[in-house]
N, C-alpha and C positions, 0 to 999 in steps of 0.2 A: 193714249191720259187713262191718270188713275182717279177713282173717284171716292171719296170718303163716304163712307154710309151710312158708321155710328162713329161716334166719338166720346169720349170722355178718358181724360188722361190716366194713362194704368189701370183702365177697366173696360174699355170696349174702342177698340181703335180698329175697327172693320173698313176695310177698304177693296174698293173692287176693280177692274179692268180688263174691256170689253175687248173681245177673243176674233169673234166672229160675228156676223148676222145673216149666216146663212146657211150653219148647218142646219141636220137632218139627224132626227133620234127615233128611234121606236123602244115603247114603253106600253105597260101592259094595257094605257088607255087608250094608245092607238099609237099610228105613226105621223110625223110634225115635221113642218120644213120649217125651214124662212127661220130660222134659231137665233134667236141673242144667246151668246155663250160669252158666260165670265170667268174670269178668275180670281178665285175672292180669298181674301187671307186675311190676316192679324199680324203686326209686327211681337205682339204678347205672346204668340205662336208662332214660333218663324217655322215649324219646320211639318204646319197642319196648310196643306191649300187646297182647293176645293175648283174644281167645275162646274156651274150651274149653268142650264138650258132651259131658257123661258122663251114658250109660244105665243105669236100674235093672237088678243084677244081673250087668251088659255091662262096664261102663267106659268112660276115655272112646272116643269115636265121632269125632269130630269138633276141628281144633283150627284157628284165622284169626287169622292177623297183621292184627289191624284195623288199626292205626298203627306206621310206620317199617319196614314191608315189606308184603311180598305174599305169605307165606306159608300156605299149607293144607296140613293133613294130614288122613286119613279113614280110618276103619277097614276095611280091604279084603273080612274074611272075620269070621266068629266061629261056634265050633263049641259048641254049648249043649249040654250034659250032659246026661238025662232028669234 
């Protein structure tokens, strides 16, 4: 299933597709499991694709450019209130 994230014709046509709901990742902020992983893209830049990893109760922990570049963003620190 593809979901539009933002839409303004010709300006912002971002979309995402769920790839997994059970991935793991290790980033400077720690190890995370049960991650939602999405493939994020836009027809305005067809050569650019990112995979984003979201942890329950935390939010985005990792983003990797898998097509059209070599970007990587990692969560460095998280402070979860009890």
